[in-house]
N, C-alpha and C positions, 0 to 999 in steps of 0.2 A: 560663498558661493562654489569658490575653487572648490573645496573641498567635498561639496556634494558630488559634482562634475568626476571628480576622479573616484568616489568611492562607487558612482555610478558604473562609470568605462571600466574600473578593475572588478566589479562585481563584489561589493561590498558586503559582506557578512555579518554584519551587524544584527540583521533583522531576525537571525537565528537563533531563537533562545532554545534550549534545550530543558525540560524539566526531566530529572532523573527518574529513573523508574526502579520501584521496587523490585527485587527476583518473583515475589508472587503478582505482581500488577503483571510483568514481562509473561509469566506464566498463562494468565488470565486472558490477556489481551489476542482479538482476533487480528493475525498479520495482516498488515497494507498491502503486503506483495509477498510473491512466491519466485523466485531466482536462483540462476545457476551463478556460481561465485563469479565465475568470468565476469558475468553480466553487471554485476557489482563492480568489480574491478574496473572495468572499461567505462563506468560510468561516473566514477571517481576520476578517473586518469583523463577521460575528455571533458566531462562539466564537473570539477570541484564543489563550484561555489552552488550551480543548480542542482546538484544533486544533495549538497549537505541543506538546501533549502526544501528538498522535496522529502528526504528522507531522513536526515538527522533528528533526534528523537524519535523516531517509528519504531514501531515491532516488524520484523520481517523474518520469513525461512528463507534460508540461505543453503542450496547444496552443493558440495563441490567433494573431489578426493582426498583425502586426509593426506597432507604432506608431513607435518610432524603432531605431538604429543607430548605437554611437557607440567610439570608442576611449580609455577612461579613461587617466587620467595615469598607471597602475601599467604600461599596455600591453596590458591585456585587454581584450579585446571585450566590449562592452555589448549586448542587446538587450533590448528593453523590448516587453511586448504592449500590445496597447490596452487600455483600462482601459472596466471596464462602465457601468453607469447614473450619473447625477451622483455626482461626490463618491467614487466606488470606487476604490481605488489600485489602479495597472497591478501587473505581475507583471514583474521586472526577472532577469535570466538573466546572472549574470559568467560568460562566455564561455571555453570552455579553449581556442577558435580564438582569435589575436589579430585575426583579421578577417574578422568572419564575413559582413561586406557580400560579400564574394567569391561567396557564395552565395545569400544570399537579402535582398529589398527591401524597403522600407515598402511595405505593404499586401497583403503574401502572407501565406500562413498557414501558420506553421510548429510543429514539434513539437520540444520542447527536453527532454531528460535533465537532470538535476540534482540535487544536495541541499538540501533547502530548510531553510531555516536559519531559528531561533530566532529572531521577531521579537517586539516590544513591542506594545500593542493602539495601532491606528492607522498603525502601523508600512507597509512596503510590502513585501508578500510577496517573496520572494530564493531564485533556484534559483544554488549555486554550483557552479563546475564543469562549465558547461552545453555542452552536446553536440547539435548539431542532426540529431535522426532521420528527419527528413522533412520535404519541403517542398512544398507544394499549391499551385500556380500558378493555380487555376481563378478566381481573384478576380481577381488582377493576374498577368498575365505578364513576364516580365523580357524588358525587351528590349536589346539587344545590336547595335551598331553602330560605326561607326570613326569618327574626328573629321574625316574626309574624308566621309563617306557624309553624315554630321549636315548640314556646311558645304553642300554641293552642294544638299540639299533644300530647303534655305534659300533659296540663291540662285536656285534655278529658279523656287519658287513658294513665298513667303512664306505666304500663309494655306494651303495644304494642308499644308504642315509644321507648323504651329502647330495645327492641327485634329487633326494625328495624335501631338505631341509634346508640346505645353503643358500644362505640370503634371505633366509624367509620368517616372517613372523608369527610370533607363536606364544600363545600363553602357556605356562609351565607352572604346574603343582607341584609340590615338594616340602620337606620340612630341611628348615635349616640346620645346616650344621656348624657353621662360624659367620661372623660378619668383618669385613674388615673396611671399617667407618674412615679411614686414612684414604685408603683407594677406592673407597665407595666400590665392594665387590661382596656379593651375597651368595655364599658357597650352600647349595642341594644336596644331601644325600642322595645317591644311587644307589647300586646294588655293592653288596659289599664295601670296597675302597672307593669304588667309583664317586667322581662327584660332579656337579653341574655348576661351573662358575659362571655368576651374572653380573658384567661389568655394566652400572649405572650409565646412563647417558652423561655427558657435559652438564653440570647444572643442576644435575639431580642430587639427592641426598639419602643415607640411610638413618638419617636422624631419629625416626619414630623409635622411641623406645622400649615399647612392644614387641620391636623387631631383634628376638633372640634366639640362641640355640633350642632346639624344639619347634619351635613355631611352626605351624603350616601356612603355607604363603602361598598367591598365585603372581608368579612374574611376568611380565610382558617382554619379550626382547627378539631381537634378530639371530639366529642360530647363523655362529659361523664356520665349527668344526669341531672335531673331536678323535679319540681316540678309545684304548680300552679302560682306559683309566680315570677321564676327563672330556667335558664336552663345554666349549667355550659360547657363550651368549652374550653380545654386545650390544649397546645402545638403551640397557633396559630403564624401563619406569620403577619408580619407588614402588616395592613390592607391597600389594593388599592381603592383607591377614585374615585369615580363617578364624571366623569365629568357632571357638572348642564346642562342640555337641552338634550342631547342627550343618556346616559346611558351607555356610554364604559368608559373604565377606561384612567387612565394617563399614563400608558405604552402602551396600544393599540393605543392611539393615536400619543405617541412619535413614534411607530415604521411602523406607517400608516396601522396596522390592523385594518379591519372593526370592 
């Protein structure tokens, strides 16, 4: 009797049973709710047990501003939405897409559909089998340019190039000149002897064996600056390798996208 009373007063979660869903089941399911990331964060913060009982195991659509993109050691893509007010946890989405950064960049607003995971108090709200259903570029638009174009801009007018690109995220397409797998840097050919040096974000890897000299790739990173011979790009995500002959990426081919 005493244990039962404690369970009731503490908000016991023993009645929360989650059936793990497959990625196909999540994709086919209609979301039971659509909300902002801030709302999901607030609900887990203020009433974690009630929110677990209501939403854990369900499929929802969450919209928020992307703060971080990464590739987990397991190979799955990770998207983290910006946290709310001070001390509020972000929402983390474990993605179906292995490399969601081929479609969305930090600062953009995205809507992700996934299965809500049960979390303990003070835990981070998490979606499993996340899939991007919408991207809003009204806050931050995606900049796409080639390594040659980026080098030429800095060589022609450093100040103008800095004003346009400094601290901005960009998808940079180019040919691999070399790969430093010790320091996790990919060098892209520019015009003449110029190069773009792409430093991968902490925890990200250049281990893909296909990544080698002469390969055409697309790299998402943050432009830091440059001169006539080198442009630095930081916080890069693992390069997406372009398939020879058709210009599509390997992830687009695998997912059936055009």
